[in-house]
N, C-alpha and C positions, 0 to 999 in steps of 0.2 A: 661913158661919153660926154661931152661938155653941154650942159646945158644953156639957154640963153643969156644967162646971166655970167657965164664964165666958169661956173663951178662943175668941177667932174664928179659925175655921178655913175656909181657903179650900179649896174641893172643886171640882176642876178635871177635865175629862174626860181629860186626858192623863196622869192620876197614876197610872193603872192599865194604861198600855200603852207597850211601849218597842219603838220602831224600826218601827211599822206605819204604812201610809197610814190616813186616816180612813176610808174605807169598809171597810178590812180590820178596824179597830177596830169598827165600827158592827155587822159580821158577828160579830165574836167575842161582842161582846155579847147577840146574840140568841141565839147558841147557849148562853151561860151562863145567861142569865136568861129565855129564851123570847122571842118575836117583840116583843110589846107592851111588857114592862118592860125589853127591850134597847132597842129605840127610845126610849124615855124616859130611859133612864139616859145613853144618849150625848150628852146636852146638858150633863150634869154636874149635880152638886147633886140636890135633891129636885125633881121635875118642878112639883108643885102650889105648895110653899111660896114656890120662887123665882120661879116666874110671877106669883104674886101680889105677890111685892115688887117686879118690874119694873112690873107693872101699876099698883099704888099710887104708884111712883115718877113714872110718866108723868101720874098723875092730879095729884099735887102740882106738876105743871109746866105744867098747864093742859090735859090731855087731855079732849075734849069728844065727845060723841055723833056728830059729824060730822067728827071729825079724819082726816086722811089720814096713815098710819103706813108707814113703809118700815121693816122688819126685817131687818136684814143678818145672815145666818148663824141664820136663824129654827129651824133643825133640825127637830125632832119637832112643834114647836108649842108651847113651853112659854110664851112671852107671846101667842103667838095664841089659844090656849085661855082664857085670861081675857080677852081682848079681844072675843070673840066675843059677848057680850051687850051689845054698843053697836050697836044695830040701824043707825045710819045711818054708822059707821065705815068707811072705805075703807081695805084693808090690802094689802101687797105685801110677800111673804117671799121671801128668796132663800137659798139653800145649794148647795152643792158635792155633796151626796148626794140624788139624787132621790128614794129610797126614803124618807128623813126627810121631806120635802116631801109626799111622798104620804100619808104617815100623818098628817101636820099637818092637810092637806085634809080628809081624811076624818073626823079626830076634831074639826073645827072645825064641819063641816057648813055652810060658807058660800060658796054658789056664786058669790056676787058678788066674792070675794076672788080673789087673784092669787098663785099660788106659781110662782116663776121659777128655772130654775137659774142658780147665779152663773157669770158669763163673766168672767174676768179681774177687774178692780177697777171696772167699770162697773155702773152700776145702771139697769136698763130702765124709768125713769120719765122723764117730762117735766121740763123745767126749770121751776122755781117752783110745784111742783104739791105739795109734801109739807109736814106740820107737825111731823112727828118723823121723823128717822132714826135707828134705834137699832143699837148695836154692843155686843150683850152677850156677852162672853167671845168676841170676834172678834180685836181687836187685841193680845189676849193671845197669839195663835197666828200673827202675820204679821209679817214683817220690816218695819221702820220704814217704807222706801220704799213698799211696799204701802199700810200703815195712812194716810200722807200722801195717797196718789193716792185712797184711799176717801174721805178727809175732802174733798178737792177735789171730788169727784162727789156728796158729800152736799150741798156748799156750792150747787152747781148745781141740784140736786133741791130743796131745800128753800124754801119761799115768805119773803119777807121777813118776818122776827120767829119764823120757824120754828128748831127746834134740834136739835142732835145731842146723844142721851145715849150715852155709852160707858161700860164697865166697863175697868178696868186694873189691872195689877201693879205695885207700887212698890217700891224697896229701903227707903224711909224707914220702912214699917211691919214690925213684927217678924213679924206674923203670916203676911205673904207670903213669908218666907225659907223657910217651910216648902216651898213650891212649887219655890223656886229650889235648896234642897238636894237635895230628891228628884230634881230633873233633873240636878243636878251628880253625885250618886251613883249614877244610874241610866242607864249609857252606852245610846245608841241611842233615847232617849226623844223623843217628839215635842217640837217647839218650845214652849216658855213664854217668851213675850218679855216682858220687863219695860219699862217707859217711865217717865221722870221728869216730874214736873209741869211744869220748865222746856222740855222737848221739847213738851209738848201746849200750853203757851203760847206758843212759838215758832212751831208748826205753825198755831195759831189765829190768831196776828197775820199772819204771811204769806198765809193764805188770805183774812183778813177777818173771821173769827168773832170777837165778844166772849166770853170766858171768863166764863161766868154763875156757875156753881159748882164746887169741887172738893171732893169728900166722902171722907172716910178711911174706907176698907173696914171697919176695925175699930170704928167708932163709929155708933151707930144716928142715922140722918138721915131715913129714909122715913116720913112719917107713915100710919099704918094705921088704917083705919076700925073694925078690931075686932081681937083678939087672934089671932095666928098662931101656932098649934101645929106643931111638925116632928115627924117620925115617931119621933124619939127621946125627945120629950117635953119639950123645949126650947120656951119660950112667948117670943115677941116679943109686948110689950105697948106701946102707945103709939107708938113708932117702932120700926122696922127697919133691918137693913142686908144687903146682899149679900154681904159678905166681900172682894169685889173693891171696890177704889176706883172712884168715879164722877165724871166729868166731864162739865159741860153747857154745850155751845158755842152761842152764840145768833149767829144772821145777824141781822146790824142791820136795822131797817126805818127807812130815811131817811125814808120819808113821814110819820113822826110829827112830824119837824120842819120847819118852813116854808122853812128854809133853812141848809142846813149847809155848811161848806167842808172838812171832813175826816171821813173814816170813823170808827166808833167803835173804840175800843182798849182794852185794859186788862184786868185779870183781873175785876173786879168791877162794871164798868159801862162807860160810854161817856165818851169825851173827845173833844170837839168843837169847833169854832171856831162862835160864833155871831156871824153878821156883822151889820152894822149895818142899821137899816131900809132896806127899799125902796120905790119909789113904789107906790102901791095896795096896800101891805101893811105898815103900820107897826110891826108886832109880830113879834117872832121867837121861837120856841119850841123848846126841846130837851126830849125826854122819854125817860127810859130806865127799866129797871128791874134789879134785881140782889138778891142775898142778902147779909144782915147777919149775920154768925156772933157767936160768943161770944169774949171777950177782946179780942184787936187785929184781928178780922176784920171790919173796917169798910169801908162802901162808900164809894168815892172817884170823884166826878164831876167832872172840870176843865172848864172853859170859857174864852173868851178874847173879850172886847169889842173891836171895831174903833172903838167910837166911845161918847162917854159915854151912859149910859141909865140909867132906872129898871129894876130886876132884882128879880122875886118868885122865891124858891125854896120849893118846896112839896114835902112828903116824906109819903106815906102808904101804908099797908099796907092798910088799909080798901078803897082804891079797886081794888084787884085783887080782892077777893072778888066783886065785881060782874061780872068776866070769868071767873069759875068757878075761879080760883086759890086753893090752899091754902097752910098753911103761911106766912101772912101775918103780919107784923110790927104788932104791936097799937099800941105807942108807940115813938117814935123821937126820938132828940135829933139836931140838925143843927147844924152849925158851917161858917160862910163864911170862907174865908181868902183873904188877898191874895197877892200873888207873893212876898212875903217870909216866907209862912207864919204871919203875924199872924191872930188869928182876929178877924175884923170884926165878926161878930152870931153869935148862936146862940140856938136855941130849943127848946122838947121840947113844944110845943102853942101854937097860936096864941091860945087862950083865956087863956094865961098873959101876954101881951102887955098893954100900956095900952090903955085905951079908943082913944086917938088911932091907935095901931099898928092895932089890930084893925080900926076904921073905914077906914085907909089901904088895908089890905090888901084888904078887901071890895070897896072902890071900883075899886081897880087891876085886880082880877080880872074885875069886870064890865065894865069899860073895854076889855080885850082878847078879852073873849068865852068865857074857859074856864070850866071849873065852878067853881061856889061852893064856898066852904069848908064842910067837914063839921059838922053841927051838934053834934057830940061835943065839938068843941075839941080833939082829939087831934091833928089833923093839924100838923105842924111846919111853920112858915111863917116865910120871913125876907124882908122888903122893904127894899130900900136903894137910893139912887141910887148909882152906881158910875162911876168915871173908865175909860178905856181901860185894859185890861191882862189879865193871866191872873188867875184865881180858881180855887179850888177849894172843892168842897163835900164834907164828912165826915159820913157818917151813921153813926150807932151806935145798938144797941137802948136804950132807956130801962130803966134796972137791970139790965143784963145781957142782956136779951132777944134773941131772934133770929127771922128769918124774912125773907119776901121785902118788897119795897118798891117804891113808884113813886117817882120823881123827875121833877119838871118845873120847868123853867127858863123864865121868860119874861122878855124884854128888849124895852123899846120906850119 
């Protein structure tokens, strides 16, 4: 969280304990603060404020009333307490301390929810059953091998299109060095594990995830529905941050494309092969979404044509709002590059094209049976006849804006 001076401070549950097992640490906190306050303190940070941030983060990523959430390392219910107001939400919390889970279960009062003791790095959930698997302050205390195995399990448990949300510590942020130096200077302290972004990218690629977001822990990025006031008086307004950095890994949903020859890869979106037309289905579509950040944090989506075809590229943030997503990009600028990196075409809104270009785009989309263009004219669209080869779509925010966007590439 941010202290009154504006400095981001990572508050971690292990920063006050030296060389004790987690259950012993919980017992010590209970003795120090009393049972309820001790159980809440065991998960680190402020119980309410941090839980609100975690819930708001999930909402910005598409959390719905009927979502299925697996909360690994649920502790005393910091996130679960905020999710209890979703009547149709299904929840599974796991933890290594039964006493913490018992408190969470009692606090939430949801008899339809499950709280299960952690068993190794397995998850007691069916394959393809969850929309979210959360690891808040979990891989920060695990060896890398265990973290990787947990992510493998998360991939199994997630539905296509579902996502992992994990917080992590990294050396690139000065604010995280507070935790590292405390660990170095305090022999016998619990493990505070740092993991670099390249490791997360490598794990994601090997398992099959697409890296959708990598948020800096010291920069506000979580959209807030209202001001969030911390116990020390610090106010987060508009956007907030957890202190730890956050990675969002998405399990690709290949059903969105009619025929793809390669899995989605890359940090910011999908890279796939769009095949030539097939009998009975003359049009092929690739659909993905990702986050466009500021400066050079553009969204890149590659595709390859096996045969000459007419191709339409359309980019919109507005279309995601209909699916319950927030933090969407209002206006985008899209560029289409060939294999040599040359810009073939670019657009910042279909209404900016010539009347002939607008008419052709409308006709092509009607022909392939996809959604018509939005009436505002803000949806970025490119329509070109392309020869066989590799192409790259680059999406940036218009005038430096940021947010989630949806990219659709249709060839036929």
